[in-house]
All heavy atoms as TSV, in Angstrom:
chain	resi	resn	atom	element	x	y	z
A	1	MET	N	N	164.453	-85.865	-64.450
A	1	MET	CA	C	164.467	-84.672	-65.171
A	1	MET	C	C	163.056	-84.198	-65.357
A	1	MET	O	O	162.163	-85.005	-65.735
A	1	MET	CB	C	165.158	-84.833	-66.534
A	1	MET	CG	C	165.291	-83.560	-67.304
A	1	MET	SD	S	166.104	-83.596	-68.864
A	1	MET	CE	C	167.569	-84.474	-68.633
A	2	SER	N	N	162.810	-82.982	-65.195
A	2	SER	CA	C	161.481	-82.406	-65.375
A	2	SER	C	C	161.105	-82.371	-66.833
A	2	SER	O	O	161.892	-81.857	-67.683
A	2	SER	CB	C	161.425	-80.957	-64.790
A	2	SER	OG	O	160.231	-80.380	-65.149
A	3	SER	N	N	159.959	-82.917	-67.228
A	3	SER	CA	C	159.537	-82.932	-68.588
A	3	SER	C	C	159.116	-81.537	-69.093
A	3	SER	O	O	159.094	-81.270	-70.278
A	3	SER	CB	C	158.489	-83.998	-68.829
A	3	SER	OG	O	157.313	-83.693	-68.033
A	4	VAL	N	N	158.717	-80.708	-68.149
A	4	VAL	CA	C	158.224	-79.357	-68.522
A	4	VAL	C	C	159.362	-78.428	-68.832
A	4	VAL	O	O	159.423	-77.800	-69.880
A	4	VAL	CB	C	157.349	-78.765	-67.382
A	4	VAL	CG1	C	156.945	-77.373	-67.749
A	4	VAL	CG2	C	156.133	-79.676	-67.176
A	5	THR	N	N	160.395	-78.383	-67.964
A	5	THR	CA	C	161.490	-77.420	-68.183
A	5	THR	C	C	162.695	-78.021	-68.842
A	5	THR	O	O	163.559	-77.320	-69.278
A	5	THR	CB	C	161.914	-76.850	-66.796
A	5	THR	OG1	O	162.399	-77.921	-66.005
A	5	THR	CG2	C	160.796	-76.131	-66.082
A	6	GLY	N	N	162.792	-79.383	-68.811
A	6	GLY	CA	C	163.928	-80.015	-69.456
A	6	GLY	C	C	165.133	-80.038	-68.534
A	6	GLY	O	O	166.258	-80.406	-68.936
A	7	SER	N	N	165.013	-79.567	-67.274
A	7	SER	CA	C	166.131	-79.596	-66.324
A	7	SER	C	C	165.785	-80.372	-65.083
A	7	SER	O	O	164.548	-80.585	-64.805
A	7	SER	CB	C	166.514	-78.163	-65.911
A	7	SER	OG	O	165.392	-77.543	-65.269
A	8	ALA	N	N	166.791	-80.881	-64.407
A	8	ALA	CA	C	166.573	-81.642	-63.222
A	8	ALA	C	C	166.125	-80.807	-62.088
A	8	ALA	O	O	166.598	-79.723	-61.846
A	8	ALA	CB	C	167.874	-82.386	-62.895
A	9	GLY	N	N	165.173	-81.341	-61.327
A	9	GLY	CA	C	164.738	-80.668	-60.121
A	9	GLY	C	C	165.516	-81.131	-58.913
A	9	GLY	O	O	166.328	-82.045	-59.010
A	10	PRO	N	N	165.286	-80.524	-57.733
A	10	PRO	CA	C	166.056	-80.863	-56.585
A	10	PRO	C	C	165.889	-82.333	-56.169
A	10	PRO	O	O	166.850	-82.994	-55.808
A	10	PRO	CB	C	165.440	-79.956	-55.474
A	10	PRO	CG	C	164.855	-78.797	-56.213
A	10	PRO	CD	C	164.411	-79.370	-57.467
A	11	ALA	N	N	164.688	-82.885	-56.319
A	11	ALA	CA	C	164.498	-84.312	-55.963
A	11	ALA	C	C	165.282	-85.212	-56.914
A	11	ALA	O	O	165.898	-86.252	-56.463
A	11	ALA	CB	C	163.009	-84.660	-56.039
A	12	ASP	N	N	165.355	-84.788	-58.213
A	12	ASP	CA	C	166.145	-85.608	-59.172
A	12	ASP	C	C	167.624	-85.568	-58.848
A	12	ASP	O	O	168.308	-86.613	-58.929
A	12	ASP	CB	C	165.934	-85.053	-60.597
A	12	ASP	CG	C	164.482	-85.199	-61.041
A	12	ASP	OD1	O	163.847	-86.229	-60.769
A	12	ASP	OD2	O	164.028	-84.273	-61.750
A	13	ILE	N	N	168.139	-84.413	-58.453
A	13	ILE	CA	C	169.527	-84.245	-58.134
A	13	ILE	C	C	169.880	-85.059	-56.895
A	13	ILE	O	O	170.893	-85.759	-56.896
A	13	ILE	CB	C	169.858	-82.732	-57.982
A	13	ILE	CG1	C	169.717	-82.053	-59.308
A	13	ILE	CG2	C	171.255	-82.596	-57.410
A	13	ILE	CD1	C	169.747	-80.482	-59.221
A	14	VAL	N	N	169.041	-85.029	-55.887
A	14	VAL	CA	C	169.311	-85.755	-54.641
A	14	VAL	C	C	169.249	-87.254	-54.929
A	14	VAL	O	O	170.153	-88.011	-54.504
A	14	VAL	CB	C	168.303	-85.435	-53.533
A	14	VAL	CG1	C	168.390	-86.389	-52.374
A	14	VAL	CG2	C	168.471	-83.998	-53.054
A	15	ARG	N	N	168.279	-87.729	-55.719
A	15	ARG	CA	C	168.193	-89.154	-56.090
A	15	ARG	C	C	169.420	-89.598	-56.860
A	15	ARG	O	O	170.068	-90.580	-56.588
A	15	ARG	CB	C	166.931	-89.405	-56.856
A	15	ARG	CG	C	166.768	-90.935	-57.149
A	15	ARG	CD	C	165.680	-91.232	-58.190
A	15	ARG	NE	N	166.049	-90.656	-59.482
A	15	ARG	CZ	C	165.413	-89.643	-60.084
A	15	ARG	NH1	N	164.356	-89.090	-59.582
A	15	ARG	NH2	N	165.785	-89.223	-61.251
A	16	ASP	N	N	169.872	-88.778	-57.859
A	16	ASP	CA	C	171.005	-89.171	-58.667
A	16	ASP	C	C	172.280	-89.155	-57.829
A	16	ASP	O	O	173.137	-90.047	-58.034
A	16	ASP	CB	C	171.154	-88.131	-59.870
A	16	ASP	CG	C	170.039	-88.347	-60.902
A	16	ASP	OD1	O	169.323	-89.253	-60.848
A	16	ASP	OD2	O	169.945	-87.354	-61.741
A	17	SER	N	N	172.406	-88.221	-56.906
A	17	SER	CA	C	173.572	-88.128	-56.038
A	17	SER	C	C	173.640	-89.382	-55.137
A	17	SER	O	O	174.704	-89.983	-54.922
A	17	SER	CB	C	173.586	-86.882	-55.190
A	17	SER	OG	O	173.623	-85.751	-56.031
A	18	ALA	N	N	172.495	-89.790	-54.600
A	18	ALA	CA	C	172.426	-90.968	-53.736
A	18	ALA	C	C	172.794	-92.228	-54.486
A	18	ALA	O	O	173.526	-93.089	-54.042
A	18	ALA	CB	C	171.055	-91.084	-53.100
A	19	GLU	N	N	172.320	-92.272	-55.759
A	19	GLU	CA	C	172.667	-93.448	-56.588
A	19	GLU	C	C	174.154	-93.514	-56.882
A	19	GLU	O	O	174.821	-94.550	-56.860
A	19	GLU	CB	C	171.830	-93.427	-57.893
A	19	GLU	CG	C	170.375	-93.728	-57.676
A	19	GLU	CD	C	169.529	-93.546	-58.937
A	19	GLU	OE1	O	170.117	-93.249	-60.031
A	19	GLU	OE2	O	168.334	-93.635	-58.858
A	20	LEU	N	N	174.709	-92.364	-57.186
A	20	LEU	CA	C	176.173	-92.242	-57.486
A	20	LEU	C	C	176.987	-92.642	-56.243
A	20	LEU	O	O	177.905	-93.417	-56.383
A	20	LEU	CB	C	176.544	-90.830	-57.898
A	20	LEU	CG	C	177.988	-90.611	-58.286
A	20	LEU	CD1	C	178.380	-91.485	-59.438
A	20	LEU	CD2	C	178.217	-89.140	-58.589
A	21	MET	N	N	176.637	-92.115	-55.096
A	21	MET	CA	C	177.357	-92.466	-53.856
A	21	MET	C	C	177.255	-93.961	-53.579
A	21	MET	O	O	178.234	-94.579	-53.141
A	21	MET	CB	C	176.936	-91.611	-52.724
A	21	MET	CG	C	177.317	-90.159	-52.806
A	21	MET	SD	S	179.084	-89.888	-52.989
A	21	MET	CE	C	179.645	-90.357	-51.409
A	22	GLY	N	N	176.084	-94.531	-53.785
A	22	GLY	CA	C	175.851	-95.922	-53.563
A	22	GLY	C	C	176.719	-96.770	-54.454
A	22	GLY	O	O	177.357	-97.790	-54.081
A	23	ALA	N	N	176.814	-96.375	-55.727
A	23	ALA	CA	C	177.691	-97.087	-56.743
A	23	ALA	C	C	179.153	-96.968	-56.359
A	23	ALA	O	O	179.914	-97.883	-56.690
A	23	ALA	CB	C	177.407	-96.503	-58.106
A	24	ARG	N	N	179.536	-95.917	-55.740
A	24	ARG	CA	C	180.953	-95.680	-55.317
A	24	ARG	C	C	181.271	-96.348	-54.012
A	24	ARG	O	O	182.346	-96.132	-53.487
A	24	ARG	CB	C	181.284	-94.227	-55.366
A	24	ARG	CG	C	181.086	-93.624	-56.709
A	24	ARG	CD	C	181.936	-92.572	-57.075
A	24	ARG	NE	N	183.328	-92.827	-56.759
A	24	ARG	CZ	C	184.295	-91.983	-56.948
A	24	ARG	NH1	N	184.018	-90.849	-57.453
A	24	ARG	NH2	N	185.505	-92.323	-56.662
A	25	GLY	N	N	180.344	-96.955	-53.365
A	25	GLY	CA	C	180.626	-97.657	-52.107
A	25	GLY	C	C	179.926	-96.985	-50.924
A	25	GLY	O	O	180.095	-97.437	-49.797
A	26	GLY	N	N	179.206	-95.906	-51.145
A	26	GLY	CA	C	178.476	-95.266	-50.056
A	26	GLY	C	C	179.327	-94.541	-49.067
A	26	GLY	O	O	178.872	-94.139	-48.013
A	27	ASP	N	N	180.604	-94.311	-49.415
A	27	ASP	CA	C	181.507	-93.557	-48.497
A	27	ASP	C	C	181.100	-92.050	-48.486
A	27	ASP	O	O	180.393	-91.582	-49.316
A	27	ASP	CB	C	182.939	-93.657	-48.995
A	27	ASP	CG	C	183.449	-95.087	-48.993
A	27	ASP	OD1	O	182.923	-95.883	-48.160
A	27	ASP	OD2	O	184.376	-95.400	-49.737
A	28	THR	N	N	181.661	-91.409	-47.511
A	28	THR	CA	C	181.495	-89.969	-47.475
A	28	THR	C	C	182.324	-89.319	-48.610
A	28	THR	O	O	183.115	-89.963	-49.188
A	28	THR	CB	C	181.957	-89.325	-46.108
A	28	THR	OG1	O	183.366	-89.463	-46.048
A	28	THR	CG2	C	181.222	-89.966	-44.948
A	29	VAL	N	N	182.035	-88.064	-48.861
A	29	VAL	CA	C	182.787	-87.365	-49.875
A	29	VAL	C	C	184.282	-87.373	-49.576
A	29	VAL	O	O	185.206	-87.605	-50.460
A	29	VAL	CB	C	182.271	-85.888	-50.122
A	29	VAL	CG1	C	183.185	-85.145	-51.060
A	29	VAL	CG2	C	180.845	-85.942	-50.630
A	30	GLU	N	N	184.631	-87.100	-48.309
A	30	GLU	CA	C	185.990	-87.131	-47.888
A	30	GLU	C	C	186.665	-88.491	-48.143
A	30	GLU	O	O	187.836	-88.582	-48.622
A	30	GLU	CB	C	186.103	-86.738	-46.413
A	30	GLU	CG	C	187.546	-86.610	-45.922
A	30	GLU	CD	C	187.592	-86.122	-44.448
A	30	GLU	OE1	O	186.720	-85.412	-44.049
A	30	GLU	OE2	O	188.554	-86.551	-43.782
A	31	GLU	N	N	185.986	-89.598	-47.717
A	31	GLU	CA	C	186.518	-90.947	-47.889
A	31	GLU	C	C	186.663	-91.228	-49.397
A	31	GLU	O	O	187.691	-91.870	-49.792
A	31	GLU	CB	C	185.634	-91.928	-47.238
A	31	GLU	CG	C	185.633	-91.857	-45.729
A	31	GLU	CD	C	184.491	-92.698	-45.113
A	31	GLU	OE1	O	183.460	-92.862	-45.748
A	31	GLU	OE2	O	184.718	-93.098	-43.906
A	32	THR	N	N	185.733	-90.843	-50.192
A	32	THR	CA	C	185.810	-91.078	-51.650
A	32	THR	C	C	186.958	-90.327	-52.223
A	32	THR	O	O	187.724	-90.901	-53.009
A	32	THR	CB	C	184.521	-90.656	-52.259
A	32	THR	OG1	O	183.438	-91.462	-51.725
A	32	THR	CG2	C	184.593	-90.904	-53.786
A	33	GLY	N	N	187.129	-89.144	-51.824
A	33	GLY	CA	C	188.287	-88.305	-52.350
A	33	GLY	C	C	189.589	-88.907	-51.910
A	33	GLY	O	O	190.537	-88.966	-52.726
A	34	GLU	N	N	189.678	-89.364	-50.689
A	34	GLU	CA	C	190.935	-89.986	-50.176
A	34	GLU	C	C	191.235	-91.284	-50.984
A	34	GLU	O	O	192.373	-91.477	-51.424
A	34	GLU	CB	C	190.842	-90.273	-48.717
A	34	GLU	CG	C	192.105	-90.704	-48.117
A	34	GLU	CD	C	191.979	-90.820	-46.613
A	34	GLU	OE1	O	191.490	-89.843	-45.960
A	34	GLU	OE2	O	192.396	-91.834	-46.082
A	35	ARG	N	N	190.236	-92.112	-51.211
A	35	ARG	CA	C	190.394	-93.332	-51.976
A	35	ARG	C	C	190.786	-93.058	-53.392
A	35	ARG	O	O	191.664	-93.708	-53.890
A	35	ARG	CB	C	189.067	-94.121	-51.912
A	35	ARG	CG	C	189.290	-95.531	-52.540
A	35	ARG	CD	C	187.997	-96.370	-52.519
A	35	ARG	NE	N	186.960	-95.694	-53.325
A	35	ARG	CZ	C	185.735	-95.444	-52.899
A	35	ARG	NH1	N	185.408	-95.783	-51.684
A	35	ARG	NH2	N	184.865	-94.877	-53.679
A	36	ASP	N	N	190.164	-92.041	-53.998
A	36	ASP	CA	C	190.494	-91.726	-55.409
A	36	ASP	C	C	191.913	-91.175	-55.492
A	36	ASP	O	O	192.652	-91.494	-56.438
A	36	ASP	CB	C	189.543	-90.671	-55.936
A	36	ASP	CG	C	188.115	-91.236	-56.205
A	36	ASP	OD1	O	187.946	-92.487	-56.112
A	36	ASP	OD2	O	187.253	-90.503	-56.491
A	37	PHE	N	N	192.332	-90.380	-54.505
A	37	PHE	CA	C	193.657	-89.815	-54.478
A	37	PHE	C	C	194.724	-90.958	-54.374
A	37	PHE	O	O	195.700	-91.011	-55.115
A	37	PHE	CB	C	193.868	-88.832	-53.314
A	37	PHE	CG	C	195.259	-88.333	-53.208
A	37	PHE	CD1	C	195.761	-87.370	-54.053
A	37	PHE	CD2	C	196.179	-88.906	-52.324
A	37	PHE	CE1	C	197.054	-86.921	-53.944
A	37	PHE	CE2	C	197.501	-88.471	-52.212
A	37	PHE	CZ	C	197.886	-87.431	-53.011
A	38	GLU	N	N	194.408	-91.919	-53.471
A	38	GLU	CA	C	195.350	-93.037	-53.304
A	38	GLU	C	C	195.464	-93.847	-54.603
A	38	GLU	O	O	196.541	-94.237	-54.983
A	38	GLU	CB	C	194.890	-93.878	-52.123
A	38	GLU	CG	C	195.099	-93.280	-50.755
A	38	GLU	CD	C	194.553	-94.085	-49.637
A	38	GLU	OE1	O	194.214	-95.273	-49.845
A	38	GLU	OE2	O	194.493	-93.546	-48.512
A	39	PHE	N	N	194.309	-94.109	-55.227
A	39	PHE	CA	C	194.338	-94.854	-56.485
A	39	PHE	C	C	195.155	-94.102	-57.536
A	39	PHE	O	O	195.960	-94.728	-58.242
A	39	PHE	CB	C	192.889	-95.090	-57.016
A	39	PHE	CG	C	192.822	-95.735	-58.339
A	39	PHE	CD1	C	193.122	-97.048	-58.545
A	39	PHE	CD2	C	192.576	-94.988	-59.465
A	39	PHE	CE1	C	193.027	-97.665	-59.732
A	39	PHE	CE2	C	192.521	-95.547	-60.732
A	39	PHE	CZ	C	192.792	-96.911	-60.862
A	40	ALA	N	N	194.899	-92.798	-57.703
A	40	ALA	CA	C	195.621	-92.014	-58.707
A	40	ALA	C	C	197.130	-91.986	-58.382
A	40	ALA	O	O	197.947	-92.071	-59.240
A	40	ALA	CB	C	195.093	-90.582	-58.724
A	41	LEU	N	N	197.443	-91.903	-57.129
A	41	LEU	CA	C	198.903	-91.884	-56.753
A	41	LEU	C	C	199.536	-93.246	-57.080
A	41	LEU	O	O	200.603	-93.298	-57.613
A	41	LEU	CB	C	199.018	-91.582	-55.304
A	41	LEU	CG	C	200.461	-91.390	-54.777
A	41	LEU	CD1	C	201.175	-90.279	-55.519
A	41	LEU	CD2	C	200.450	-91.082	-53.276
A	42	ASP	N	N	198.865	-94.328	-56.776
A	42	ASP	CA	C	199.363	-95.656	-57.098
A	42	ASP	C	C	199.515	-95.832	-58.594
A	42	ASP	O	O	200.525	-96.387	-59.087
A	42	ASP	CB	C	198.422	-96.807	-56.623
A	42	ASP	CG	C	198.430	-96.952	-55.119
A	42	ASP	OD1	O	199.424	-96.433	-54.452
A	42	ASP	OD2	O	197.531	-97.557	-54.576
A	43	LEU	N	N	198.608	-95.309	-59.411
A	43	LEU	CA	C	198.638	-95.376	-60.823
A	43	LEU	C	C	199.845	-94.554	-61.368
A	43	LEU	O	O	200.572	-94.999	-62.190
A	43	LEU	CB	C	197.356	-94.901	-61.412
A	43	LEU	CG	C	197.127	-95.036	-62.910
A	43	LEU	CD1	C	197.117	-96.529	-63.285
A	43	LEU	CD2	C	195.783	-94.393	-63.268
A	44	LEU	N	N	200.085	-93.395	-60.812
A	44	LEU	CA	C	201.175	-92.541	-61.221
A	44	LEU	C	C	202.520	-93.215	-60.908
A	44	LEU	O	O	203.431	-93.269	-61.721
A	44	LEU	CB	C	201.104	-91.175	-60.475
A	44	LEU	CG	C	202.240	-90.243	-60.733
A	44	LEU	CD1	C	202.205	-89.756	-62.194
A	44	LEU	CD2	C	202.096	-88.993	-59.837
A	45	VAL	N	N	202.660	-93.792	-59.681
A	45	VAL	CA	C	203.872	-94.486	-59.293
A	45	VAL	C	C	204.109	-95.660	-60.230
A	45	VAL	O	O	205.229	-95.885	-60.730
A	45	VAL	CB	C	203.849	-94.849	-57.862
A	45	VAL	CG1	C	204.969	-95.819	-57.484
A	45	VAL	CG2	C	203.870	-93.672	-56.921
A	46	ALA	N	N	203.067	-96.436	-60.604
A	46	ALA	CA	C	203.255	-97.555	-61.441
A	46	ALA	C	C	203.690	-97.142	-62.818
A	46	ALA	O	O	204.572	-97.735	-63.495
A	46	ALA	CB	C	201.937	-98.338	-61.579
A	47	GLY	N	N	203.218	-95.961	-63.310
A	47	GLY	CA	C	203.606	-95.453	-64.616
A	47	GLY	C	C	205.063	-95.024	-64.598
A	47	GLY	O	O	205.827	-95.289	-65.552
A	48	VAL	N	N	205.446	-94.367	-63.528
A	48	VAL	CA	C	206.915	-93.924	-63.430
A	48	VAL	C	C	207.785	-95.149	-63.392
A	48	VAL	O	O	208.832	-95.179	-64.036
A	48	VAL	CB	C	207.099	-93.028	-62.182
A	48	VAL	CG1	C	208.539	-92.829	-61.914
A	48	VAL	CG2	C	206.345	-91.724	-62.361
A	49	GLU	N	N	207.407	-96.154	-62.636
A	49	GLU	CA	C	208.239	-97.377	-62.550
A	49	GLU	C	C	208.332	-98.058	-63.922
A	49	GLU	O	O	209.370	-98.521	-64.279
A	49	GLU	CB	C	207.605	-98.355	-61.532
A	49	GLU	CG	C	207.752	-97.935	-60.103
A	49	GLU	CD	C	207.011	-98.820	-59.094
A	49	GLU	OE1	O	206.133	-99.567	-59.548
A	49	GLU	OE2	O	207.354	-98.757	-57.893
A	50	ALA	N	N	207.283	-98.086	-64.624
A	50	ALA	CA	C	207.295	-98.708	-66.003
A	50	ALA	C	C	208.193	-97.898	-66.939
A	50	ALA	O	O	208.944	-98.500	-67.688
A	50	ALA	CB	C	205.860	-98.725	-66.569
A	51	MET	N	N	208.194	-96.568	-66.814
A	51	MET	CA	C	209.067	-95.744	-67.613
A	51	MET	C	C	210.544	-95.936	-67.283
A	51	MET	O	O	211.366	-96.042	-68.183
A	51	MET	CB	C	208.703	-94.265	-67.475
A	51	MET	CG	C	207.341	-93.927	-68.151
A	51	MET	SD	S	206.793	-92.201	-67.753
A	51	MET	CE	C	208.088	-91.285	-68.553
A	52	VAL	N	N	210.811	-96.097	-65.985
A	52	VAL	CA	C	212.174	-96.332	-65.537
A	52	VAL	C	C	212.633	-97.691	-66.052
A	52	VAL	O	O	213.781	-97.834	-66.588
A	52	VAL	CB	C	212.274	-96.247	-64.028
A	52	VAL	CG1	C	213.598	-96.779	-63.482
A	52	VAL	CG2	C	212.071	-94.853	-63.525
A	53	ASP	N	N	211.800	-98.732	-65.951
A	53	ASP	CA	C	212.163	-100.004	-66.450
A	53	ASP	C	C	212.423	-100.054	-67.910
A	53	ASP	O	O	213.364	-100.669	-68.399
A	53	ASP	CB	C	211.066	-101.046	-66.120
A	53	ASP	CG	C	210.977	-101.434	-64.660
A	53	ASP	OD1	O	211.926	-101.125	-63.913
A	53	ASP	OD2	O	209.929	-101.960	-64.258
A	54	ARG	N	N	211.670	-99.263	-68.698
A	54	ARG	CA	C	211.875	-99.229	-70.142
A	54	ARG	C	C	213.142	-98.482	-70.464
A	54	ARG	O	O	213.765	-98.775	-71.503
A	54	ARG	CB	C	210.693	-98.475	-70.746
A	54	ARG	CG	C	209.828	-99.318	-71.629
A	54	ARG	CD	C	208.905	-98.477	-72.405
A	54	ARG	NE	N	207.595	-98.661	-71.687
A	54	ARG	CZ	C	206.572	-97.811	-71.878
A	54	ARG	NH1	N	206.717	-96.811	-72.663
A	54	ARG	NH2	N	205.470	-98.049	-71.261
A	55	ALA	N	N	213.550	-97.525	-69.662
A	55	ALA	CA	C	214.775	-96.714	-69.916
A	55	ALA	C	C	216.054	-97.441	-69.544
A	55	ALA	O	O	217.121	-97.031	-69.964
A	55	ALA	CB	C	214.670	-95.392	-69.197
A	56	ARG	N	N	215.984	-98.490	-68.791
A	56	ARG	CA	C	217.161	-99.251	-68.410
A	56	ARG	C	C	217.816	-99.946	-69.601
A	56	ARG	O	O	217.087	-100.559	-70.420
A	56	ARG	CB	C	216.816	-100.294	-67.290
A	56	ARG	CG	C	216.531	-99.693	-65.985
A	56	ARG	CD	C	216.462	-100.743	-64.927
A	56	ARG	NE	N	216.040	-100.108	-63.661
A	56	ARG	CZ	C	215.210	-100.620	-62.840
A	56	ARG	NH1	N	214.678	-101.828	-62.994
A	56	ARG	NH2	N	214.919	-99.977	-61.696
A	57	PRO	N	N	219.122	-99.909	-69.716
A	57	PRO	CA	C	219.786	-100.591	-70.817
A	57	PRO	C	C	219.498	-102.088	-70.728
A	57	PRO	O	O	219.507	-102.671	-69.643
A	57	PRO	CB	C	221.266	-100.272	-70.519
A	57	PRO	CG	C	221.324	-99.144	-69.579
A	57	PRO	CD	C	220.013	-99.149	-68.831
A	58	GLY	N	N	219.309	-102.671	-71.903
A	58	GLY	CA	C	219.087	-104.092	-71.991
A	58	GLY	C	C	217.718	-104.588	-71.646
A	58	GLY	O	O	217.580	-105.791	-71.584
A	59	THR	N	N	216.805	-103.685	-71.493
A	59	THR	CA	C	215.426	-104.107	-71.158
A	59	THR	C	C	214.476	-104.064	-72.393
A	59	THR	O	O	213.338	-104.408	-72.257
A	59	THR	CB	C	214.789	-103.224	-70.024
A	59	THR	OG1	O	214.760	-101.865	-70.411
A	59	THR	CG2	C	215.539	-103.421	-68.688
A	60	ARG	N	N	215.001	-103.609	-73.469
A	60	ARG	CA	C	214.141	-103.583	-74.655
A	60	ARG	C	C	214.222	-104.815	-75.476
A	60	ARG	O	O	215.014	-105.522	-75.762
A	60	ARG	CB	C	214.528	-102.422	-75.555
A	60	ARG	CG	C	214.137	-101.141	-74.902
A	60	ARG	CD	C	214.411	-99.973	-75.874
A	60	ARG	NE	N	213.797	-98.774	-75.285
A	60	ARG	CZ	C	213.689	-97.689	-75.912
A	60	ARG	NH1	N	213.991	-97.638	-77.181
A	60	ARG	NH2	N	213.154	-96.626	-75.340
């Protein structure tokens, strides 16, 4: 962050973006989006399955 203006400069933004992508596995944006979508879908399915199991008679 620039100490004069209080906002990030282009070099700061590029450095922060590279650090973020490295922390996420260094994948491309497309690969990261696909992986995140698959994770979210798995999470959604697991939640639906848990709700169905709870709604079954005799499971409480």
